[in-house]
N, C-alpha and C positions, 0 to 999 in steps of 0.2 A: 205210485203207493210205496209206503213204507214198508221195509222187510220186517217180518215178526220173528220173535224167537222161536216159534214153533217151526218156521221155515228152516232156521239157522240148526235147531234140533234134527230136522229130517235129514239135513245135509251130513250131519254128524254121524246119523244111524246109518245112512246109504253108503258112506266112506268106510264102514267098519271100525270107527273110531270108539264106539260105546265101550265103557269099562277101561279104557287104556291110559297110560300116562302120556299126555300131550306137551311136548316141547312147542309152544305156541310164539310166533313172531307174526306181529300183526299190524295193519293199518285200518284203523275203524273207518276212515273215510272212503277206503276202497269198496265197502260193502254198499255205498250209497245212503239214503236214509234209513234209518234203523229204530223202529219203534222199541224205545227202551233204552237205546244207546249202548254202551259199552256192558253194562249190566245184563243186558239181553244176550250178548254173545257169551260172557262168562256164565250166566244161567243156563244157556242151551248145553254147554259142556257138562257142566254138573248135573243137570237133569238126566245126561246120558251115562252117569257114573263115571266120568272122566276125572283124571287128577290133572289139573292144569299146571305147568312150570313155565313162568315168564321172566325174562331179564328186567330187573327193577334197578339199574345201575344209577348211582348217585356220584357223579365225577368231582362236586365240589368238595368231597372228602380226600380227593387226591393232594399229597404232600410234595414239597421238594425232598429229595434225599438229604440225609444228615451231612455236615460239611465233609469233604473228604471221601465220602462213599461214591464209588464208581466202578461199573462194571463194563468191560469191553462188549462190543457187538450187541448193546442192549436197546437199541432203537429209540434212544433217549436225547432229546434235543437240548444242549446247553442253554439256549436261549429261552426254552420252556423252563427249565429249572430257575434261571435268573429271574423271570417275570411272574414266578408263580404265587398267586395271592395266599394268605393264610387260610388253611383249610378249615371246614365246618365238619365236627365230630360226627360221625355216622350213628345212629341209633337205630337197630333194627327193628325197634317197636314203634318207631316213627314212620311217616309215610314219605320221606323225602326220597325225590326220584328226579333224574334229569328228563323232564316230562317231553321237551321237545324232541328228543331223540328216542325215548323210549316208548312213547305213545299213550293214547287214552285207555287202552284195555288194561296194560299193566299198572297203571295208575289208579285205577278203579279197582283192580283186583287188591292192592295195598289196603283199600279202605273196607274191605269186606270182613265180617267176622270169621275168626277161625284160620285166617291166612296165616302162614309160615315164611320166614324170612331168613336167608342165610347171614353169615356173620362177616363176610368178606366187605371191607370198609366201602370199596368204591364199584365193584362189580356185584352186588348181591342178587342171587335168584331169589325169587318168591314162588310159592305154591300153594293151592287150594284144593281140597279133595281128599280122598280116602289115603292116599299114600304121601301126601304133602310133607309131613314131618320126617318121614322115613328117608325120602329123598332130599329136602333141603338141608336137613342137620349133616349132612356129609360135606357141607361146604365150609372151608376155612380161608384165611387170608392166604395160605400156601398150598391150598387145594381148591382154587378156584372153581374147577370143573368136577368136584366130587359128587353133584348131584348127576350130571352125566355119565359118570362112572357107575352110579348104583341103576341107572336107567339102562346102560349098555350092557350091564351083567344080567338083565332080565330079558324078556322077548316081547313084553305087551306095551311097547312104547312106539310113538310115532312122532314126527316132525311135521308140522303144520305151517306153512307160510301162505297166511292170508292177506292177500293184497301186497305184499313184498317179495323180493327176490332171494337169491341165494348171498347178497352182500349183507342181509340182514340175520343170516343163520348162525348163530353163536356156536352151534354144534361143530361147525367146520373148524374152529380153533382148538376143538377137543381132538378132532382127527388130526391135526396138525401136532398136538402134543404125542399122540399115539404114534406117528410116524417117525418120532424122535426129534422133532422140532422143540427146542426148549422155550419155554413161554418167558416172557419179559419180566422183569422184576421192577417193582414201583413201590412208594409209600402210601399209606394212607392212615388217616386219623380215626380211631375208634371213640366209642361212646364215652369212655373215662377220661378223654382227652390225650391219650398216649399215642405216639406213631408206631405202626408195626410194618413190616415188609411185605409185599403182596405179590402175587402172581397175575399177569394179565395177559389177554391175547393182543394181536396186532391190528394191522390194517385189514380192512375186509373189502376194499373196494375193487380187487380182483377176483372175488370169490366165483362171479358168474362165469369166469372161464373154465370153472369145473362142472358145468351143467352137463356136458356130454358124458362125463362119468358116472353120473346118476340118473341119465334120461330114461334108462330102461325100468327104473324103480319109481318113477314118478307117476302119480295119478292126478289129474287136473279136473276141477270140477269149478263150475260157476256158483257162486253164492251171493245173491242180491246182484249188485252191479261190478262186484269182484270177482277175483280168479284166486282159488285155493290150489296150491302145489303142495302134495302130500307125499312123505316118504316113510317107510319102515326105518325107525331110528338105526337099529344094530347094522342093517344092510346098508344104509345110508354111508354109517361110519366106515364100514369095511371095504365099501366100494372107493372111498377116498384116498385110505391110508396108502395103498400102493402107488398110486398116482402121484401122491406128494413125496413119497420116497424117490421115485423115479424122474420126477420133474419138480423140483422145488420151486423153480421160478415161475411156475404156472398160477401161483396166487399172487404174483406181483401186480400192484395196479397199474403200472405203466409210467407213474411220474418217477424220473430218474433220480429226484432229489427226495423221495419218500425213505426216510431213515428206517423207519419200523420195516418196511418191505425188504429193504436193503439188507437189514440185519437177519430178518427172519429167514431169507432163502439161504442165507450162509450158516444156518442152524440155530440161530438164537444168541442169547447171551453166554459169554464163555465164564460160568460160575464155577 
């Protein structure tokens, strides 16, 4: 039997998420069959008065840096630079998204009336709900986690991992920044066709190593065929920062050739 929007709404209310800002990372497939698809998931959160914040990254806007531009310890592979195709200009009013990595729910949220989207060319967040404009407009090319900074400053926000693990949790990159790790520098193409320097996070394949640090904060519930892992946003970040400071290597993915991990654990780019 297909999962109904009313059942998703009941899970939202039962978990104490009503009226909150929700940083949602999700796999629609994890729910099983959903009556109404991605719209039903989005609609359930909106019916509960939530503000949804989702990653809607668009990697086709990433550009090779200008000739001669180089920063040490920046996790940037020269082979990637040499082989990079011409970027596609990012338009925040368009629905451009790297869907195979972002998923069906963020892609559908972009198509909803009233959604708000950040102006970071390659890693924009999008929001829908009462606080969307307030949170999303804090993002800029060199302030990638502006929305998270706004969320962190309040107390009414939660991180929901719906059918995905910590490797999908971009707030961990924000915790890396708060711990003193410098974010990587990249380049992206804006709507007007000009290039701009940007901030970006690094590799996240090792993030499940952080699970013990946030285990006491985690609330797990079954929704349809899937599992939600739910955390209070500020407490989640606060639990991770000291761990990252004490053991920078904990986020390493385990691949000795991963330039992003190798440079991140050293502190990030020397800018």
